[in-house]
py3Dmol code that shows the C-alpha trace and the ligand (Angstrom):
import py3Dmol

protein = """\
ATOM      1  CA  MET A   1      12.389  -4.072  15.951  1.00  0.00           C
ATOM      2  CA  PRO A   2       9.503  -1.781  16.710  1.00  0.00           C
ATOM      3  CA  LEU A   3       7.316  -0.529  13.958  1.00  0.00           C
ATOM      4  CA  VAL A   4       8.798   2.204  12.007  1.00  0.00           C
ATOM      5  CA  THR A   5       7.193   5.021   9.818  1.00  0.00           C
ATOM      6  CA  VAL A   6       6.373   4.960   6.124  1.00  0.00           C
ATOM      7  CA  LYS A   7       8.104   8.424   5.958  1.00  0.00           C
ATOM      8  CA  GLU A   8      11.610   7.208   7.031  1.00  0.00           C
ATOM      9  CA  LEU A   9      11.168   4.035   4.726  1.00  0.00           C
ATOM     10  CA  LEU A  10      10.409   6.155   1.738  1.00  0.00           C
ATOM     11  CA  LYS A  11      13.176   8.608   2.683  1.00  0.00           C
ATOM     12  CA  ALA A  12      15.805   5.866   2.370  1.00  0.00           C
ATOM     13  CA  ALA A  13      14.152   4.734  -0.918  1.00  0.00           C
ATOM     14  CA  GLU A  14      14.288   8.158  -2.273  1.00  0.00           C
ATOM     15  CA  ASP A  15      18.023   8.360  -1.629  1.00  0.00           C
ATOM     16  CA  GLY A  16      18.688   4.823  -3.067  1.00  0.00           C
ATOM     17  CA  ASN A  17      16.206   5.146  -5.988  1.00  0.00           C
ATOM     18  CA  TYR A  18      14.027   2.126  -5.218  1.00  0.00           C
ATOM     19  CA  ALA A  19      10.559   1.694  -4.080  1.00  0.00           C
ATOM     20  CA  VAL A  20       9.160  -0.122  -0.979  1.00  0.00           C
ATOM     21  CA  GLY A  21       6.341  -2.659  -1.366  1.00  0.00           C
ATOM     22  CA  ALA A  22       3.005  -1.995   0.522  1.00  0.00           C
ATOM     23  CA  PHE A  23       1.043  -5.239   0.765  1.00  0.00           C
ATOM     24  CA  ASN A  24      -2.448  -5.483   2.023  1.00  0.00           C
ATOM     25  CA  CYS A  25      -3.068  -7.928   4.927  1.00  0.00           C
ATOM     26  CA  ASN A  26      -6.503  -9.335   6.175  1.00  0.00           C
ATOM     27  CA  ASN A  27      -5.403 -12.288   8.280  1.00  0.00           C
ATOM     28  CA  MET A  28      -2.373 -13.855  10.208  1.00  0.00           C
ATOM     29  CA  GLU A  29      -1.249 -16.024   7.216  1.00  0.00           C
ATOM     30  CA  ILE A  30      -0.912 -12.855   4.834  1.00  0.00           C
ATOM     31  CA  ILE A  31       0.979 -10.680   7.758  1.00  0.00           C
ATOM     32  CA  GLN A  32       3.386 -13.578   8.210  1.00  0.00           C
ATOM     33  CA  ALA A  33       3.853 -14.039   4.421  1.00  0.00           C
ATOM     34  CA  ILE A  34       4.386 -10.252   3.976  1.00  0.00           C
ATOM     35  CA  VAL A  35       7.109 -10.048   6.760  1.00  0.00           C
ATOM     36  CA  GLN A  36       8.821 -13.403   6.269  1.00  0.00           C
ATOM     37  CA  ALA A  37       9.250 -12.523   2.594  1.00  0.00           C
ATOM     38  CA  ALA A  38      10.686  -9.105   3.327  1.00  0.00           C
ATOM     39  CA  GLU A  39      12.914 -10.924   6.065  1.00  0.00           C
ATOM     40  CA  GLU A  40      14.232 -13.289   3.346  1.00  0.00           C
ATOM     41  CA  GLU A  41      14.826 -10.465   1.084  1.00  0.00           C
ATOM     42  CA  ASN A  42      16.434  -8.377   3.724  1.00  0.00           C
ATOM     43  CA  SER A  43      14.167  -5.650   2.677  1.00  0.00           C
ATOM     44  CA  PRO A  44      11.970  -2.948   4.503  1.00  0.00           C
ATOM     45  CA  VAL A  45       8.311  -3.588   4.015  1.00  0.00           C
ATOM     46  CA  ILE A  46       4.837  -1.939   4.511  1.00  0.00           C
ATOM     47  CA  VAL A  47       2.047  -4.003   5.869  1.00  0.00           C
ATOM     48  CA  GLN A  48      -1.219  -2.132   5.037  1.00  0.00           C
ATOM     49  CA  ALA A  49      -4.766  -2.537   6.198  1.00  0.00           C
ATOM     50  CA  SER A  50      -7.798  -1.230   4.406  1.00  0.00           C
ATOM     51  CA  GLN A  51     -10.936  -0.284   6.392  1.00  0.00           C
ATOM     52  CA  GLY A  52     -12.548  -3.438   5.040  1.00  0.00           C
ATOM     53  CA  ALA A  53      -9.627  -5.619   6.443  1.00  0.00           C
ATOM     54  CA  ILE A  54      -9.993  -3.736   9.845  1.00  0.00           C
ATOM     55  CA  LYS A  55     -13.790  -4.518   9.734  1.00  0.00           C
ATOM     56  CA  TYR A  56     -13.141  -8.291   8.839  1.00  0.00           C
ATOM     57  CA  ALA A  57     -10.105  -8.990  11.354  1.00  0.00           C
ATOM     58  CA  GLY A  58     -10.488  -6.393  13.802  1.00  0.00           C
ATOM     59  CA  LEU A  59      -8.142  -3.380  14.526  1.00  0.00           C
ATOM     60  CA  GLU A  60      -6.711  -4.804  17.683  1.00  0.00           C
ATOM     61  CA  TYR A  61      -5.852  -8.209  15.968  1.00  0.00           C
ATOM     62  CA  ILE A  62      -4.213  -6.421  12.840  1.00  0.00           C
ATOM     63  CA  THR A  63      -2.331  -4.238  15.155  1.00  0.00           C
ATOM     64  CA  ALA A  64      -1.037  -6.854  17.465  1.00  0.00           C
ATOM     65  CA  LEU A  65      -0.391  -9.172  14.854  1.00  0.00           C
ATOM     66  CA  THR A  66       1.709  -6.683  12.761  1.00  0.00           C
ATOM     67  CA  LYS A  67       3.510  -5.305  15.899  1.00  0.00           C
ATOM     68  CA  LEU A  68       4.589  -8.928  17.045  1.00  0.00           C
ATOM     69  CA  ALA A  69       5.768  -9.746  13.350  1.00  0.00           C
ATOM     70  CA  ALA A  70       7.795  -6.608  13.304  1.00  0.00           C
ATOM     71  CA  GLU A  71       9.243  -7.177  16.844  1.00  0.00           C
ATOM     72  CA  GLN A  72      10.371 -10.748  15.833  1.00  0.00           C
ATOM     73  CA  THR A  73      12.415  -9.472  12.551  1.00  0.00           C
ATOM     74  CA  LYS A  74      15.336  -7.502  11.903  1.00  0.00           C
ATOM     75  CA  VAL A  75      14.037  -5.815   8.762  1.00  0.00           C
ATOM     76  CA  PRO A  76      12.060  -2.652   9.249  1.00  0.00           C
ATOM     77  CA  VAL A  77       8.266  -2.901   9.089  1.00  0.00           C
ATOM     78  CA  ALA A  78       5.717  -0.120   8.966  1.00  0.00           C
ATOM     79  CA  LEU A  79       2.003  -0.444   9.632  1.00  0.00           C
ATOM     80  CA  HIS A  80      -0.333   1.630   7.400  1.00  0.00           C
ATOM     81  CA  LEU A  81      -3.973   2.382   7.098  1.00  0.00           C
ATOM     82  CA  ASP A  82      -4.881   2.088   3.430  1.00  0.00           C
ATOM     83  CA  HIS A  83      -7.767   4.292   2.207  1.00  0.00           C
ATOM     84  CA  GLY A  84      -8.941   5.828   5.300  1.00  0.00           C
ATOM     85  CA  THR A  85     -11.936   7.924   4.598  1.00  0.00           C
ATOM     86  CA  SER A  86     -12.987   9.188   7.888  1.00  0.00           C
ATOM     87  CA  PHE A  87     -11.081  11.234  10.369  1.00  0.00           C
ATOM     88  CA  GLU A  88     -12.443   8.955  13.111  1.00  0.00           C
ATOM     89  CA  GLN A  89     -11.173   5.924  11.459  1.00  0.00           C
ATOM     90  CA  VAL A  90      -7.708   7.501  11.073  1.00  0.00           C
ATOM     91  CA  VAL A  91      -7.648   8.538  14.775  1.00  0.00           C
ATOM     92  CA  LYS A  92      -8.476   5.152  15.977  1.00  0.00           C
ATOM     93  CA  CYS A  93      -5.697   3.594  13.906  1.00  0.00           C
ATOM     94  CA  ILE A  94      -3.157   5.977  15.295  1.00  0.00           C
ATOM     95  CA  ARG A  95      -4.327   5.360  18.769  1.00  0.00           C
ATOM     96  CA  HIS A  96      -3.910   1.482  18.351  1.00  0.00           C
ATOM     97  CA  GLY A  97      -0.361   2.082  17.014  1.00  0.00           C
ATOM     98  CA  PHE A  98      -0.405   2.393  13.318  1.00  0.00           C
ATOM     99  CA  THR A  99       2.768   4.240  12.311  1.00  0.00           C
ATOM    100  CA  SER A 100       1.300   5.783   9.034  1.00  0.00           C
ATOM    101  CA  VAL A 101      -2.142   6.514   7.767  1.00  0.00           C
ATOM    102  CA  MET A 102      -3.633   7.471   4.461  1.00  0.00           C
ATOM    103  CA  ILE A 103      -6.371   9.763   4.394  1.00  0.00           C
ATOM    104  CA  ASP A 104      -8.224   9.536   0.881  1.00  0.00           C
ATOM    105  CA  GLY A 105     -10.278  12.713   0.304  1.00  0.00           C
ATOM    106  CA  SER A 106     -10.018  12.171  -3.302  1.00  0.00           C
ATOM    107  CA  ALA A 107     -13.705  12.067  -3.660  1.00  0.00           C
ATOM    108  CA  TYR A 108     -14.119  15.617  -2.452  1.00  0.00           C
ATOM    109  CA  PRO A 109     -13.291  18.999  -4.336  1.00  0.00           C
ATOM    110  CA  LEU A 110      -9.629  20.054  -3.854  1.00  0.00           C
ATOM    111  CA  SER A 111     -10.361  22.507  -1.062  1.00  0.00           C
ATOM    112  CA  GLU A 112     -12.139  19.897   1.012  1.00  0.00           C
ATOM    113  CA  ASN A 113      -9.373  17.251   0.412  1.00  0.00           C
ATOM    114  CA  ILE A 114      -6.857  19.804   1.537  1.00  0.00           C
ATOM    115  CA  GLY A 115      -8.998  20.658   4.678  1.00  0.00           C
ATOM    116  CA  LEU A 116      -9.460  16.908   5.658  1.00  0.00           C
ATOM    117  CA  THR A 117      -5.779  15.984   5.007  1.00  0.00           C
ATOM    118  CA  ASN A 118      -4.753  18.957   7.246  1.00  0.00           C
ATOM    119  CA  LYS A 119      -6.955  17.919  10.006  1.00  0.00           C
ATOM    120  CA  VAL A 120      -5.345  14.487   9.847  1.00  0.00           C
ATOM    121  CA  ILE A 121      -1.812  15.853   9.630  1.00  0.00           C
ATOM    122  CA  GLU A 122      -2.298  17.970  12.564  1.00  0.00           C
ATOM    123  CA  VAL A 123      -3.165  14.895  14.825  1.00  0.00           C
ATOM    124  CA  ALA A 124      -0.564  12.716  13.151  1.00  0.00           C
ATOM    125  CA  ARG A 125       2.278  14.994  13.335  1.00  0.00           C
ATOM    126  CA  ALA A 126       1.865  15.560  17.010  1.00  0.00           C
ATOM    127  CA  ILE A 127       2.770  12.000  17.491  1.00  0.00           C
ATOM    128  CA  GLY A 128       5.276  11.163  14.687  1.00  0.00           C
ATOM    129  CA  VAL A 129       2.825   9.239  12.316  1.00  0.00           C
ATOM    130  CA  SER A 130       3.262   9.798   8.600  1.00  0.00           C
ATOM    131  CA  VAL A 131       0.379  10.730   6.330  1.00  0.00           C
ATOM    132  CA  GLU A 132      -0.410   9.682   2.743  1.00  0.00           C
ATOM    133  CA  ALA A 133      -3.146  11.521   0.844  1.00  0.00           C
ATOM    134  CA  GLU A 134      -4.670  11.204  -2.780  1.00  0.00           C
ATOM    135  CA  LEU A 135      -5.251  13.532  -5.494  1.00  0.00           C
ATOM    136  CA  GLY A 136      -7.140  12.373  -8.781  1.00  0.00           C
ATOM    137  CA  LYS A 137      -9.432   9.331  -8.332  1.00  0.00           C
ATOM    138  CA  ILE A 138      -8.045   5.884  -8.885  1.00  0.00           C
ATOM    139  CA  GLY A 139     -10.304   3.656 -10.490  1.00  0.00           C
ATOM    140  CA  GLY A 140     -11.675  -0.003  -9.631  1.00  0.00           C
ATOM    141  CA  THR A 141     -12.572  -1.633  -6.271  1.00  0.00           C
ATOM    142  CA  GLU A 142     -10.490  -1.680  -3.275  1.00  0.00           C
ATOM    143  CA  ASP A 143     -12.545  -3.397  -0.572  1.00  0.00           C
ATOM    144  CA  ASP A 144     -15.585  -1.291  -0.016  1.00  0.00           C
ATOM    145  CA  ILE A 145     -14.536   1.794  -2.250  1.00  0.00           C
ATOM    146  CA  THR A 146     -15.539   1.711  -5.784  1.00  0.00           C
ATOM    147  CA  VAL A 147     -14.605   4.185  -8.222  1.00  0.00           C
ATOM    148  CA  ASP A 148     -16.008   3.311 -11.709  1.00  0.00           C
ATOM    149  CA  GLU A 149     -14.150   4.162 -14.996  1.00  0.00           C
ATOM    150  CA  LYS A 150     -16.445   7.151 -15.922  1.00  0.00           C
ATOM    151  CA  GLU A 151     -15.536   8.733 -12.381  1.00  0.00           C
ATOM    152  CA  ALA A 152     -11.891   8.019 -12.472  1.00  0.00           C
ATOM    153  CA  ALA A 153      -9.776  10.835 -13.111  1.00  0.00           C
ATOM    154  CA  PHE A 154      -6.071  11.507 -13.626  1.00  0.00           C
ATOM    155  CA  THR A 155      -3.997  13.769 -11.100  1.00  0.00           C
ATOM    156  CA  ASP A 156      -3.479  17.238 -12.458  1.00  0.00           C
ATOM    157  CA  PRO A 157       0.084  18.101 -11.889  1.00  0.00           C
ATOM    158  CA  GLN A 158      -0.420  21.777 -11.060  1.00  0.00           C
ATOM    159  CA  GLU A 159      -3.135  20.784  -8.475  1.00  0.00           C
ATOM    160  CA  ALA A 160      -0.735  18.176  -7.032  1.00  0.00           C
ATOM    161  CA  ARG A 161       1.815  21.019  -6.424  1.00  0.00           C
ATOM    162  CA  GLU A 162      -1.048  23.190  -5.046  1.00  0.00           C
ATOM    163  CA  PHE A 163      -2.054  20.241  -2.821  1.00  0.00           C
ATOM    164  CA  VAL A 164       1.253  19.750  -1.429  1.00  0.00           C
ATOM    165  CA  ASP A 165       2.112  23.117  -0.782  1.00  0.00           C
ATOM    166  CA  ALA A 166      -1.264  23.767   1.116  1.00  0.00           C
ATOM    167  CA  THR A 167      -0.680  20.421   3.252  1.00  0.00           C
ATOM    168  CA  GLY A 168       2.895  19.335   3.546  1.00  0.00           C
ATOM    169  CA  VAL A 169       1.828  15.809   3.318  1.00  0.00           C
ATOM    170  CA  ASP A 170       4.450  13.002   3.564  1.00  0.00           C
ATOM    171  CA  ALA A 171       3.435  11.005   0.487  1.00  0.00           C
ATOM    172  CA  LEU A 172       0.988  11.312  -2.461  1.00  0.00           C
ATOM    173  CA  ALA A 173      -0.978   8.578  -4.265  1.00  0.00           C
ATOM    174  CA  VAL A 174      -1.609   9.813  -7.839  1.00  0.00           C
ATOM    175  CA  ALA A 175      -3.915   8.546 -10.740  1.00  0.00           C
ATOM    176  CA  ILE A 176      -1.934   7.903 -13.698  1.00  0.00           C
ATOM    177  CA  GLY A 177      -3.641   5.004 -15.240  1.00  0.00           C
ATOM    178  CA  THR A 178      -3.749   2.274 -12.820  1.00  0.00           C
ATOM    179  CA  ALA A 179      -6.775   0.817 -11.090  1.00  0.00           C
ATOM    180  CA  HIS A 180      -7.592  -1.397  -8.072  1.00  0.00           C
ATOM    181  CA  GLY A 181      -8.561  -4.973  -8.725  1.00  0.00           C
ATOM    182  CA  ILE A 182      -8.212  -7.307 -11.930  1.00  0.00           C
ATOM    183  CA  TYR A 183      -7.417  -5.311 -15.129  1.00  0.00           C
ATOM    184  CA  LYS A 184      -9.602  -6.008 -18.217  1.00  0.00           C
ATOM    185  CA  GLY A 185      -6.879  -5.272 -20.567  1.00  0.00           C
ATOM    186  CA  GLU A 186      -3.281  -4.215 -20.144  1.00  0.00           C
ATOM    187  CA  PRO A 187      -2.877  -0.858 -18.179  1.00  0.00           C
ATOM    188  CA  ARG A 188      -1.129   1.964 -19.953  1.00  0.00           C
ATOM    189  CA  LEU A 189       0.309   4.450 -17.762  1.00  0.00           C
ATOM    190  CA  ASP A 190       0.620   8.135 -18.404  1.00  0.00           C
ATOM    191  CA  PHE A 191       4.520   8.539 -17.696  1.00  0.00           C
ATOM    192  CA  GLU A 192       4.341  12.036 -19.066  1.00  0.00           C
ATOM    193  CA  ARG A 193       2.127  13.009 -16.413  1.00  0.00           C
ATOM    194  CA  LEU A 194       4.061  11.161 -13.867  1.00  0.00           C
ATOM    195  CA  LYS A 195       7.294  12.978 -15.088  1.00  0.00           C
ATOM    196  CA  LYS A 196       5.366  16.472 -14.728  1.00  0.00           C
ATOM    197  CA  ILE A 197       4.090  15.648 -11.236  1.00  0.00           C
ATOM    198  CA  THR A 198       7.702  14.783 -10.060  1.00  0.00           C
ATOM    199  CA  SER A 199       9.152  17.835 -11.435  1.00  0.00           C
ATOM    200  CA  LEU A 200       6.542  19.828  -9.633  1.00  0.00           C
ATOM    201  CA  ILE A 201       6.657  18.153  -6.257  1.00  0.00           C
ATOM    202  CA  ASP A 202       9.117  17.057  -3.826  1.00  0.00           C
ATOM    203  CA  ILE A 203       7.612  14.230  -1.932  1.00  0.00           C
ATOM    204  CA  PRO A 204       7.385  10.476  -2.502  1.00  0.00           C
ATOM    205  CA  ILE A 205       4.791   9.249  -4.937  1.00  0.00           C
ATOM    206  CA  VAL A 206       2.631   6.231  -4.306  1.00  0.00           C
ATOM    207  CA  LEU A 207       1.379   3.951  -7.028  1.00  0.00           C
ATOM    208  CA  HIS A 208      -1.913   2.191  -6.208  1.00  0.00           C
ATOM    209  CA  GLY A 209      -3.534  -0.542  -8.159  1.00  0.00           C
ATOM    210  CA  SER A 210      -0.110  -2.107  -9.153  1.00  0.00           C
ATOM    211  CA  SER A 211      -1.086  -5.755  -9.283  1.00  0.00           C
ATOM    212  CA  GLY A 212      -1.367  -6.690 -13.185  1.00  0.00           C
ATOM    213  CA  VAL A 213       0.881  -3.681 -14.181  1.00  0.00           C
ATOM    214  CA  PRO A 214       3.679  -5.135 -16.343  1.00  0.00           C
ATOM    215  CA  ASP A 215       7.090  -5.365 -14.756  1.00  0.00           C
ATOM    216  CA  GLU A 216       8.888  -3.035 -17.068  1.00  0.00           C
ATOM    217  CA  ALA A 217       6.068  -0.343 -16.403  1.00  0.00           C
ATOM    218  CA  ILE A 218       6.507  -0.701 -12.861  1.00  0.00           C
ATOM    219  CA  LYS A 219      10.323  -0.228 -13.230  1.00  0.00           C
ATOM    220  CA  GLN A 220       9.693   2.869 -15.385  1.00  0.00           C
ATOM    221  CA  ALA A 221       7.312   4.497 -12.765  1.00  0.00           C
ATOM    222  CA  ILE A 222      10.075   3.876 -10.002  1.00  0.00           C
ATOM    223  CA  SER A 223      12.949   5.336 -12.159  1.00  0.00           C
ATOM    224  CA  LEU A 224      10.514   8.405 -12.360  1.00  0.00           C
ATOM    225  CA  GLY A 225      10.137   8.743  -8.518  1.00  0.00           C
ATOM    226  CA  VAL A 226       7.498   6.328  -7.430  1.00  0.00           C
ATOM    227  CA  ARG A 227       8.543   5.107  -3.938  1.00  0.00           C
ATOM    228  CA  LYS A 228       5.619   3.152  -2.670  1.00  0.00           C
ATOM    229  CA  VAL A 229       3.961   0.480  -4.602  1.00  0.00           C
ATOM    230  CA  ASN A 230       0.724  -1.104  -3.377  1.00  0.00           C
ATOM    231  CA  ILE A 231      -0.180  -4.668  -4.021  1.00  0.00           C
ATOM    232  CA  ASP A 232      -3.431  -6.426  -2.960  1.00  0.00           C
ATOM    233  CA  THR A 233      -5.111  -8.266  -5.907  1.00  0.00           C
ATOM    234  CA  ASN A 234      -1.910 -10.338  -6.655  1.00  0.00           C
ATOM    235  CA  LEU A 235      -1.862 -11.710  -3.055  1.00  0.00           C
ATOM    236  CA  ARG A 236      -5.622 -12.628  -3.246  1.00  0.00           C
ATOM    237  CA  GLU A 237      -5.061 -14.349  -6.371  1.00  0.00           C
ATOM    238  CA  ALA A 238      -2.115 -16.567  -5.107  1.00  0.00           C
ATOM    239  CA  PHE A 239      -4.024 -17.323  -1.864  1.00  0.00           C
ATOM    240  CA  VAL A 240      -6.998 -18.419  -3.787  1.00  0.00           C
ATOM    241  CA  LYS A 241      -5.302 -20.349  -6.440  1.00  0.00           C
ATOM    242  CA  LYS A 242      -3.281 -22.393  -3.957  1.00  0.00           C
ATOM    243  CA  THR A 243      -6.258 -23.009  -1.765  1.00  0.00           C
ATOM    244  CA  ARG A 244      -8.194 -24.379  -4.806  1.00  0.00           C
ATOM    245  CA  GLN A 245      -5.111 -26.473  -5.893  1.00  0.00           C
ATOM    246  CA  VAL A 246      -4.876 -28.048  -2.474  1.00  0.00           C
ATOM    247  CA  LEU A 247      -8.651 -28.816  -2.255  1.00  0.00           C
ATOM    248  CA  GLU A 248      -8.647 -30.300  -5.826  1.00  0.00           C
ATOM    249  CA  GLU A 249      -5.487 -32.490  -5.009  1.00  0.00           C
ATOM    250  CA  LYS A 250      -6.997 -33.571  -1.536  1.00  0.00           C
ATOM    251  CA  PRO A 251     -10.737 -32.803  -1.711  1.00  0.00           C
ATOM    252  CA  ARG A 252     -11.140 -34.732   1.811  1.00  0.00           C
ATOM    253  CA  GLU A 253      -8.521 -32.370   3.448  1.00  0.00           C
ATOM    254  CA  ILE A 254      -9.957 -30.774   6.661  1.00  0.00           C
ATOM    255  CA  ASP A 255      -7.149 -29.423   8.422  1.00  0.00           C
ATOM    256  CA  PRO A 256      -6.888 -25.705   7.884  1.00  0.00           C
ATOM    257  CA  ARG A 257      -3.143 -25.757   8.271  1.00  0.00           C
ATOM    258  CA  LYS A 258      -2.735 -27.920   5.444  1.00  0.00           C
ATOM    259  CA  ILE A 259      -4.591 -25.410   3.331  1.00  0.00           C
ATOM    260  CA  LEU A 260      -3.582 -22.203   4.749  1.00  0.00           C
ATOM    261  CA  GLY A 261       0.095 -23.164   4.954  1.00  0.00           C
ATOM    262  CA  PRO A 262       0.684 -23.846   1.392  1.00  0.00           C
ATOM    263  CA  ALA A 263      -1.388 -20.564   0.579  1.00  0.00           C
ATOM    264  CA  ARG A 264       0.889 -18.489   2.791  1.00  0.00           C
ATOM    265  CA  ASP A 265       3.840 -19.913   1.134  1.00  0.00           C
ATOM    266  CA  ALA A 266       2.442 -19.008  -2.385  1.00  0.00           C
ATOM    267  CA  MET A 267       1.886 -15.263  -1.284  1.00  0.00           C
ATOM    268  CA  LYS A 268       5.412 -15.321   0.095  1.00  0.00           C
ATOM    269  CA  GLU A 269       6.757 -16.255  -3.251  1.00  0.00           C
ATOM    270  CA  VAL A 270       4.619 -13.503  -5.052  1.00  0.00           C
ATOM    271  CA  ILE A 271       5.868 -10.858  -2.459  1.00  0.00           C
ATOM    272  CA  ARG A 272       9.457 -11.920  -2.702  1.00  0.00           C
ATOM    273  CA  GLU A 273       9.347 -11.484  -6.535  1.00  0.00           C
ATOM    274  CA  LYS A 274       7.599  -8.068  -6.209  1.00  0.00           C
ATOM    275  CA  ILE A 275      10.439  -6.915  -3.598  1.00  0.00           C
ATOM    276  CA  ARG A 276      13.119  -7.740  -6.179  1.00  0.00           C
ATOM    277  CA  LEU A 277      11.046  -5.887  -8.939  1.00  0.00           C
ATOM    278  CA  PHE A 278      10.781  -2.760  -6.674  1.00  0.00           C
ATOM    279  CA  GLY A 279      14.599  -2.774  -5.848  1.00  0.00           C
ATOM    280  CA  SER A 280      14.298  -2.840  -2.171  1.00  0.00           C
ATOM    281  CA  SER A 281      15.882  -6.451  -1.795  1.00  0.00           C
ATOM    282  CA  GLY A 282      19.014  -6.087   0.409  1.00  0.00           C
ATOM    283  CA  LYS A 283      18.108  -2.393   1.592  1.00  0.00           C
ATOM    284  CA  ALA A 284      16.976  -3.294   5.141  1.00  0.00           C
TER     285      ALA A 284
END
"""
ligand_1 = """\
10
13P
P -4.219 -3.802 -6.306
O -5.334 -4.642 -5.712
O -4.413 -3.533 -7.837
O -2.800 -4.621 -6.051
O -4.131 -2.532 -5.497
C -3.861 -2.347 -4.295
C -3.923 -1.060 -3.755
O -3.643 -0.081 -4.508
C -4.238 -0.889 -2.419
O -4.498 0.525 -2.116
"""
view = py3Dmol.view(width=600, height=400)
view.addModel(protein, "pdb")
view.setStyle({"model": 0}, {"cartoon": {"style": "trace"}})
view.addModel(ligand_1, "xyz")
view.setStyle({"model": 1}, {"stick": {}})
view.zoomTo()
view.show()
């Protein structure tokens, strides 16, 4: 089926009390792994691309591959820009057929974040594209965006309310103790803060930096209103681990298909596990 918006996927997730997985892609094998896993689980899914992924693979490739994968499956697939930081980048993605965009103005003061988000919403709304914004600063590194531990700041619930009232954004990424990339210790999520945020705002919450967060914590976050869960690092790990394993077993292998095929399968298994954890299995 044609690509759908994140907004409609998260509306159904809200009604059914589950979350939809948003998985980062960089190439064909990752896109295939994401959509095949969703199909096998009969689950909705979000394919997302960061600015770094777009720089690597090309906007046209990412869009064409994801549109094709969506058209060839019966499960609903959305294509989302992850951590867009410039208005121009967001507009380019919308023009190429992304059905959802994130505008990450979290590095700016509240009023500038609101202004930038509203500018994006004005364009996106006109053509039915959904918009995610970020408030608070999520630590760690996501491709070319790094927020070090000292800079990371948890989302203030009152500010979240002010932000949502001033923008009417479709989904909000919050900082409650997760970070992008590999965790040094076990992450501890601030569930009280999450509870406060969801009691004050009525739109779906997005959890970034979800690789490495214990399953129980993910489940609790979903029970408190998280509706989109972002996963990147776990896919990279599965990809590289399998690639290394194949090359260790067959050091003379030169056929890329015999290396990338098993890597794709390994990522697919990780994605299927996540889909089951998020509760979206069977919800397509
Ligand atoms: P992880 O790399 O920790 O899975 O985070 C992904 C993410 O939040 C993308 O925005």
